[in-house]
BAFI-3210 file (N, C-alpha, C; in Angstrom, 3 decimals, decimal comma, padded with zeros to 6 digits):
// residues 87
n [1|2|3|4|5|6|7|8|9|10|11|12|13|14|15|16|17|18|19|20|21|22|23|24|25|26|27|28|29|30|31|32|33|34|35|36|37|38|39|40|41|42|43|44|45|46|47|48|49|50|51|52|53|54|55|56|57|58|59|60|61|62|63|64|65|66|67|68|69|70|71|72|73|74|75|76|77|78|79|80|81|82|83|84|85|86|87]
n.u [-030,255|-032,641|-034,902|-035,351|-033,040|-031,103|-031,816|-031,255|-028,507|-027,180|-024,731|-022,471|-020,570|-020,302|-020,750|-018,570|-016,474|-017,052|-016,660|-013,879|-013,088|-014,061|-012,350|-010,016|-010,725|-010,878|-008,184|-007,093|-007,884|-010,310|-012,691|-013,836|-012,309|-014,217|-013,913|-012,691|-013,504|-011,773|-009,931|-007,379|-004,350|-002,984|-000,796|000,375|-001,522|-003,650|-002,649|-002,402|-005,119|-006,117|-004,580|-005,643|-008,182|-007,409|-006,362|-008,706|-010,127|-008,513|-008,589|-011,239|-011,738|-013,487|-015,517|-017,425|-020,475|-021,495|-022,282|-021,116|-018,397|-017,998|-018,608|-016,581|-014,333|-014,802|-014,729|-012,090|-010,693|-011,402|-010,271|-007,546|-006,858|-007,235|-005,280|-002,946|-002,925|-002,317|-000,178]
n.v [-171,564|-174,064|-175,525|-178,249|-178,944|-178,642|-180,683|-182,922|-182,829|-183,894|-183,913|-186,458|-189,112|-191,243|-189,993|-188,258|-190,144|-191,479|-189,420|-188,992|-191,565|-191,702|-189,960|-191,436|-193,682|-192,602|-191,897|-194,424|-195,383|-196,608|-195,394|-192,923|-189,674|-187,033|-184,472|-184,519|-186,855|-188,905|-191,924|-192,707|-193,538|-192,627|-193,272|-192,004|-190,074|-191,774|-193,288|-191,207|-190,489|-192,901|-193,030|-190,782|-191,772|-193,793|-192,250|-190,962|-193,207|-194,048|-191,787|-191,685|-193,969|-195,992|-194,185|-194,562|-195,976|-199,430|-199,820|-197,597|-198,012|-200,523|-199,879|-198,011|-199,648|-201,584|-200,024|-199,087|-201,559|-202,459|-200,407|-200,580|-203,156|-202,852|-200,895|-202,333|-204,087|-202,576|-201,839]
n.w [-128,016|-128,134|-125,714|-126,253|-127,685|-125,708|-123,976|-125,531|-125,653|-123,345|-120,957|-120,009|-118,475|-120,250|-122,718|-122,813|-122,804|-125,207|-127,026|-126,864|-127,565|-130,166|-131,480|-131,192|-132,706|-135,284|-135,598|-135,557|-137,944|-138,127|-138,674|-141,038|-141,251|-140,076|-141,079|-143,617|-144,789|-145,352|-144,717|-142,546|-140,728|-137,575|-135,425|-133,215|-132,404|-131,914|-129,753|-127,876|-127,447|-126,426|-124,125|-122,809|-122,186|-120,441|-118,334|-117,541|-116,671|-114,517|-112,805|-112,118|-110,790|-108,547|-108,318|-110,197|-111,465|-111,949|-114,642|-115,974|-115,437|-116,641|-119,308|-119,954|-119,619|-121,639|-123,985|-123,878|-124,012|-126,614|-128,228|-127,505|-128,379|-131,148|-131,605|-131,034|-133,153|-135,345|-138,078]
ca.u [-030,485|-033,962|-034,882|-035,214|-031,634|-030,364|-032,127|-030,579|-027,071|-026,918|-023,355|-022,326|-019,286|-020,277|-020,609|-017,169|-015,652|-017,301|-016,026|-012,452|-012,966|-014,282|-011,091|-009,094|-011,167|-010,448|-006,724|-006,776|-008,364|-011,534|-013,755|-013,298|-012,222|-015,426|-013,570|-012,386|-014,077|-010,711|-009,513|-005,934|-003,948|-002,026|-000,557|000,663|-002,785|-004,434|-002,096|-002,759|-006,527|-006,246|-004,008|-006,635|-009,214|-006,796|-006,319|-010,087|-010,455|-007,770|-009,027|-012,634|-011,820|-014,226|-016,583|-018,323|-021,359|-021,059|-022,477|-020,103|-017,099|-017,979|-018,576|-015,248|-013,428|-015,041|-014,221|-010,633|-010,226|-011,552|-009,291|-006,204|-006,657|-007,068|-003,985|-001,904|-002,939|-001,847|001,170]
ca.v [-172,986|-174,388|-176,469|-179,597|-179,152|-178,804|-181,999|-183,901|-182,706|-184,099|-184,318|-187,620|-189,770|-192,050|-189,073|-187,825|-191,283|-191,716|-188,334|-189,309|-192,828|-191,402|-189,409|-192,564|-194,522|-191,924|-192,014|-195,825|-195,728|-197,398|-194,589|-191,780|-188,369|-186,284|-183,221|-184,690|-188,106|-189,862|-192,827|-192,837|-193,864|-191,771|-194,028|-191,085|-189,501|-192,882|-193,576|-190,074|-190,594|-194,062|-192,601|-189,912|-192,636|-194,456|-191,250|-190,817|-194,417|-194,022|-190,679|-191,885|-195,282|-195,969|-193,188|-194,891|-197,112|-200,621|-199,615|-196,654|-198,673|-201,557|-199,215|-197,454|-200,795|-202,190|-199,096|-199,143|-202,854|-202,463|-199,510|-201,106|-204,292|-202,304|-200,222|-203,357|-204,773|-201,661|-202,129]
ca.w [-128,073|-127,612|-124,606|-126,800|-128,026|-124,467|-123,441|-126,370|-125,443|-121,928|-120,685|-119,140|-118,612|-121,474|-123,858|-122,799|-123,233|-126,631|-127,774|-126,934|-128,308|-131,584|-131,985|-131,293|-133,825|-136,510|-135,673|-135,815|-139,275|-138,000|-139,271|-141,792|-140,603|-140,445|-141,749|-145,037|-145,275|-145,668|-143,650|-142,426|-139,369|-136,885|-134,189|-132,116|-131,940|-131,361|-128,420|-127,017|-127,064|-125,543|-122,843|-122,163|-121,598|-119,287|-117,260|-117,091|-115,914|-113,254|-111,953|-111,701|-110,141|-107,287|-108,376|-111,299|-111,224|-112,678|-116,075|-116,455|-115,358|-117,677|-120,602|-120,151|-119,775|-122,953|-125,007|-123,809|-124,521|-128,071|-128,829|-127,276|-129,287|-132,501|-131,632|-131,083|-134,455|-136,391|-138,592]
c.u [-031,842|-033,833|-034,732|-033,766|-030,805|-030,613|-031,400|-029,077|-026,716|-025,506|-023,347|-020,946|-019,222|-020,145|-019,167|-016,266|-015,833|-016,685|-014,536|-012,235|-013,174|-013,028|-010,045|-009,444|-010,762|-008,935|-006,283|-007,219|-009,623|-012,732|-013,132|-013,251|-013,440|-015,131|-013,324|-012,914|-013,056|-010,374|-007,994|-005,611|-002,900|-001,810|-000,307|-000,628|-003,684|-003,966|-002,464|-004,198|-006,792|-005,698|-004,955|-007,726|-008,667|-006,695|-007,719|-010,490|-009,779|-008,315|-010,462|-012,826|-012,504|-015,384|-017,595|-019,274|-020,915|-021,194|-021,408|-018,727|-016,955|-017,882|-017,173|-014,228|-013,568|-014,493|-012,699|-010,086|-010,293|-010,477|-007,866|-005,892|-006,430|-005,699|-002,855|-001,837|-002,531|-000,438|001,930]
c.v [-173,276|-175,403|-177,904|-179,909|-179,386|-180,185|-183,088|-183,918|-182,835|-184,632|-185,506|-188,218|-190,568|-191,172|-188,578|-188,944|-191,551|-190,634|-188,611|-190,567|-192,608|-190,822|-190,509|-193,443|-193,908|-192,098|-193,453|-196,273|-196,570|-196,699|-193,430|-190,514|-187,552|-184,980|-183,397|-186,004|-189,177|-190,717|-192,951|-193,190|-192,881|-192,406|-193,116|-190,514|-190,582|-193,183|-192,471|-190,198|-191,797|-193,718|-191,665|-190,739|-193,390|-193,513|-191,073|-192,013|-194,394|-192,965|-190,837|-193,216|-195,145|-194,989|-193,466|-196,004|-198,260|-200,447|-198,695|-197,306|-199,734|-200,975|-198,703|-198,575|-201,413|-201,313|-199,136|-200,453|-202,905|-201,610|-200,031|-202,285|-203,802|-201,639|-201,249|-204,082|-203,863|-202,029|-200,860]
c.w [-127,450|-126,487|-125,110|-127,136|-126,775|-123,868|-124,233|-126,113|-123,965|-121,728|-119,726|-119,356|-119,905|-122,718|-123,948|-123,305|-124,719|-127,500|-127,946|-127,770|-129,803|-132,216|-132,142|-132,486|-135,159|-136,680|-135,965|-137,207|-139,260|-138,637|-140,037|-140,937|-141,030|-141,190|-143,239|-145,627|-145,605|-144,440|-143,683|-140,975|-138,865|-135,515|-132,990|-131,538|-131,338|-129,939|-127,437|-126,533|-126,167|-124,162|-122,092|-121,490|-120,385|-118,093|-116,680|-116,223|-114,543|-112,291|-111,459|-110,977|-108,773|-107,268|-109,483|-110,878|-112,130|-114,190|-116,662|-116,489|-116,446|-119,068|-120,907|-120,374|-121,167|-124,079|-125,044|-124,370|-126,039|-128,748|-128,669|-128,183|-130,709|-132,635|-131,785|-132,418|-135,610|-136,822|-138,805]
res [m|s|q|n|s|q|e|e|l|k|a|s|l|s|v|l|a|m|s|i|a|s|s|a|a|v|a|l|g|m|t|p|n|p|q|d|g|k|t|s|t|d|k|t|m|a|r|f|n|i|d|l|l|l|v|l|q|e|k|t|k|g|n|l|d|a|d|e|s|g|f|l|e|a|v|l|n|d|l|q|i|k|y|l|t|l|k]
***
């Protein structure tokens, strides 16, 4: 891996949260599955990914800066609302 690639792939809390949130978005049918390009819903997997984000939020409470905490809260709120509107 070149140095430029390593710089582009900087690990952070927001990248971790977005990775989990992306999986939740696919399971909620918000975006197509990158593997097959199809959109479908899987409430069980959506709930699992939302729960992972809730665990992350709980375990990092008091250790995040305001931007990180706000970002995680906003992502969770969006996903939870979408989950509740699924039929």
